[in-house]
C-alpha positions in Angstrom: -18.9 88.9 97.9 -16.0 87.6 100.0 -13.1 86.2 98.2 -12.5 82.5 98.5 -10.0 81.4 101.1 -6.5 80.8 99.7 -4.4 78.0 101.1 -0.7 78.6 101.3 2.4 77.8 103.4 3.8 80.8 105.3 7.4 79.7 104.4 6.6 79.9 100.6 3.5 82.1 100.4 4.8 84.2 97.4 5.4 81.1 95.4 2.2 79.4 96.5 0.1 82.4 95.5 2.1 83.1 92.3 -1.0 82.7 90.1 -2.7 85.6 92.0 0.3 87.9 92.7 2.9 87.4 90.0 1.7 90.4 88.0 1.9 92.7 91.0 4.8 94.9 92.2 6.1 94.9 95.7 4.3 98.2 96.2 1.0 96.5 95.3 1.2 93.9 98.1 0.8 94.3 101.8 3.9 92.6 103.0 4.2 91.1 106.5 7.2 92.4 108.4 8.7 92.7 111.8 9.9 95.6 113.9 13.6 95.5 115.0 13.8 92.1 113.4 17.3 91.2 114.6 16.6 92.1 118.3 15.7 88.6 119.4 19.0 88.2 121.2 20.7 91.1 123.0 23.8 91.1 125.3 24.8 93.5 128.1 26.8 96.0 126.1 25.2 99.4 125.6 24.5 100.4 122.0 26.1 103.5 120.6 24.3 106.7 121.5 22.4 105.2 124.4 22.9 106.2 128.1 25.6 104.2 129.9 23.2 103.8 132.8 21.7 101.0 130.7 24.8 98.9 131.7 23.7 99.0 135.3 20.3 97.3 134.6 20.7 95.3 131.3 18.1 92.8 132.4 15.5 95.6 132.5 16.7 97.2 129.3 16.7 93.9 127.5 13.1 93.4 128.4 12.3 96.6 126.7 14.6 96.2 123.7 14.1 92.6 122.6 11.2 93.0 120.2 11.3 89.5 118.8 11.4 86.0 120.3 12.5 84.2 117.1 15.6 84.7 114.9 15.2 86.3 111.5 15.3 82.9 109.8 12.3 81.7 111.8 10.5 85.0 111.1 11.0 84.4 107.4 9.7 80.9 107.7 6.6 82.3 109.6 5.9 84.5 106.6 7.7 87.7 107.2 9.2 89.3 104.1 10.2 92.8 105.4 13.2 92.8 107.8 13.9 95.9 109.8 17.6 96.2 110.8 19.3 98.7 113.1 23.1 98.4 112.8 26.1 99.9 114.5 29.9 99.6 114.7 30.6 98.8 118.4 34.0 99.5 119.9 35.8 96.3 120.9 33.5 94.0 118.8 34.2 92.6 115.4 31.9 93.3 112.5 28.8 95.5 112.4 26.2 94.6 115.1 22.4 94.6 115.4 21.5 97.1 118.1 18.4 98.2 120.0 19.3 99.8 123.3 21.8 97.0 123.7 24.2 95.2 121.4 23.1 92.0 119.7 24.4 89.5 117.1 26.4 90.4 114.0 24.7 91.8 110.9 26.6 89.1 108.9 24.8 86.4 110.9 21.4 87.9 110.1 22.3 88.2 106.4 23.5 84.5 106.4 20.1 83.5 107.8 18.3 85.4 105.0 20.6 83.8 102.4 19.8 80.3 103.9 16.1 81.0 103.6 16.2 82.3 100.0 18.2 79.3 98.9 15.5 77.0 100.3 12.6 79.0 98.8 13.3 80.0 95.2 10.2 82.2 94.7 10.3 84.3 97.9 11.4 88.0 97.8 12.8 89.7 100.9 13.1 93.4 101.7 16.0 94.3 104.0 15.5 97.7 105.5 18.7 99.0 107.0 16.9 101.6 109.2 20.0 103.1 110.9 23.8 103.0 110.7 25.2 104.1 114.1 28.9 105.1 114.1 29.4 103.2 110.8 32.3 104.5 108.7 32.4 104.7 104.9 34.8 101.7 104.8 32.4 99.6 107.0 29.5 100.5 104.7 31.5 99.4 101.7 32.3 96.1 103.4 28.6 95.6 104.3 27.6 96.3 100.7 30.2 93.8 99.4 28.9 91.2 101.9 25.4 91.7 100.6 26.5 91.3 97.0 28.4 88.1 97.8 25.9 86.5 100.1 23.0 87.2 97.7 24.8 86.5 94.4 22.6 83.4 93.9 19.3 85.0 95.0 20.2 88.3 93.2 20.1 91.9 94.5 17.1 93.9 93.1 18.2 97.2 91.6 16.5 100.0 93.4 14.7 101.3 90.4 13.3 97.8 89.7 12.1 97.4 93.2 9.6 100.2 92.5 8.4 99.0 89.1 9.1 95.3 88.5 6.4 92.7 89.0 7.1 89.6 91.0 7.2 87.6 87.7 9.8 90.0 86.4 11.9 89.7 89.6 11.7 85.9 89.4 12.7 85.9 85.8 15.7 88.2 86.4 16.7 86.0 89.4 16.7 89.0 91.8 14.9 88.4 95.1 16.5 90.5 97.8 16.1 94.3 98.2 18.5 96.0 100.6 16.9 99.4 101.4 18.4 101.9 101.9 21.4 100.4 100.1 24.7 100.4 102.1 26.9 102.8 100.2 30.6 103.0 99.7 30.3 106.8 99.5 29.4 109.1 102.4 25.8 110.2 103.0 24.2 112.1 105.9 23.7 110.1 109.1 21.6 108.0 109.8 20.6 107.1 106.2 23.7 106.8 104.0 21.6 105.8 101.0 22.2 106.6 97.4 18.5 106.0 96.6 16.6 108.0 99.3 13.4 108.2 97.3 12.7 104.5 97.5 11.4 104.5 101.0 10.2 108.1 101.1 7.5 107.2 98.5 4.0 107.2 100.0 3.2 104.2 97.7 5.5 102.0 99.7 3.5 101.8 102.9 4.1 98.3 104.3 2.0 96.5 106.8 4.5 95.7 109.5 2.6 93.2 111.5 3.5 89.6 111.8 0.9 87.4 113.5 0.9 83.7 114.2 -1.7 83.3 111.4 -0.5 85.1 108.3 -3.3 87.1 106.6 -2.4 88.3 103.2 -4.6 91.0 101.8 -4.6 91.3 98.0 -5.3 94.8 96.7 
């Protein structure tokens, strides 16, 4: 028998469906996400490690590289809870940047958008997946980690071990609602994943559905 249709708002679906999903861990949900989430706006500068020929045809490269048409804040409002970030230190530019072929906005701007969303939606949980760190030094990673802890002090950063085992109800009770994964680390780790908790995303149980559609379909296991 088909399950009855559930009504919810994409901006607050975790809270709206709390009666059904509060006893589940993040691993037990299929979480809508987006690919290269911060690549809605890219400039003309070539990202580290990419061919400089990109600079000759940025309009073409931009068409390939801009994977999103909305900023991260609007993606979250549309229901996305998994944010895929590719970051780099770019010579001549302040702060770490979002990159995908070309250089985009600052990582800090994206984190501020996530913080804004969480402040307005007290039961939503967001996974921040720092996929790559290109040319990022140990000191810059430490700065990024400090920014995460400061920006998400109210929402609360989920401890890596808890991200694998805690139910949503437990995360809400502990006031921890954002999971930076892999965690930016103040100590060196092999490029491109300087992560002190490498098993978190290597676990086969954490297979996420990374599809964001205009109509959010949430499948409960």
